[in-house]
N, C-alpha and C positions, 0 to 999 in steps of 0.2 A: 810652323811653316810659314812663310809667305802666301797669300793668295796666288800671286803670279805662279809660285812653283806648283802649286796644287792644279792650276789651271792647264798646266804643261802637262802634268802626269795624266790628267785626264784625256788628254787627247792622244797618249800613246806614245810610244818610242822611245821612252825613257827610262833610265834605271836612277830609282832613288837608293842612294847609300847612307844608311842610317846607323848612328852610334846608339849604344843602349843608353838608357835614362839612367839618372842618378843611383849610383853606387858607392858609398862612403868607401874609402880607402882602407883606414883604419890597420892595414898590416905595413905599409912603406913597399909593397909588392905582392906577389903570391901569397894567400895564406896557406901555412902551414899544414900539411897534408893536404892539399888541392887533388881532388880527382873531379875527373868532367861527368863521371856517372852515379856521382852524388851532388846534390846542390847544396845540403848542410855543409860540405867543405869549401863552399865557394863564398867570394864575395857577390853578395846579392842586389838587387834593388831594394830601395828603402821606398817608403810611403811617397816620398816626392817623386822617386823614379817611376814608379809604378803609374801615379797621377800621369806622369809624361807619356807613357806608353799608350794608357789609356785616351790621353787626348790626342795623340797625332793618330791611333786607331778610329776615332769619333770623327777627326778632320778627314781621312780619307773615305770613309764612308758616307758623310753629310757631302761631299765634293764628289762623289762619284768616282773615285778613282778606283781602277783595277788592277787587282795584285793579282798577276799570273803566276810568278814563283817567288819565293823567299829562301835565300840563302842565308844562312848564318852560322856562326861561330857557335860550336858545342857548349860555350859557358852557359850556365843558365840564366844570368842575369841578361843575354843576347837572346835568349829564347821566351822569355817571359815579356808578356804584354797585356792584352786586354783579352786574354783568353783565345786569340784566333792564331796568331803564329805559332806557338808550341805545337800544335797539330800540324799545321801547314809546312812547317821549317824543313829545309834539307839542310840539316847541320852538316858542316863541311868537315871532312875527315881529314884533309891535308891540316899538317900542323900550322897555326895563328899566331903561338909564341915561339921565341927562338927555343930551341932545345927539345921541343915536348912532339914528339913521334907518334901518340896514338890516343885515343881516348883513355883516360885512367891514370894516366903517366904525371910525375911528379911536375909541376912547373918550376923552372928555376925563376928566381929574383931576376926583375928586369935590371938591365945595367944602369 
């Protein structure tokens, strides 16, 4: 994140939209047997992605960015981070992947 972006977030009144860190595809779509309630069935962050999540958390803390609310996909790679987001995130219950209606439902391959 750029310093100007962090400074704007410190002032408040903004929403940060952040994509999860690096999570190698390996499947060309959703892994077979994907379940939102079981991280072992999902495509998860690798060491680079976990490092990216830690770096973002550190940048927010070091610049004094106050986080009032975290809204996230229920996918584990979106909830995994530097230890804080998982406990504080409000996982969305609405489908974020076309055709997926609720937690635990098989996700289709992307078009």
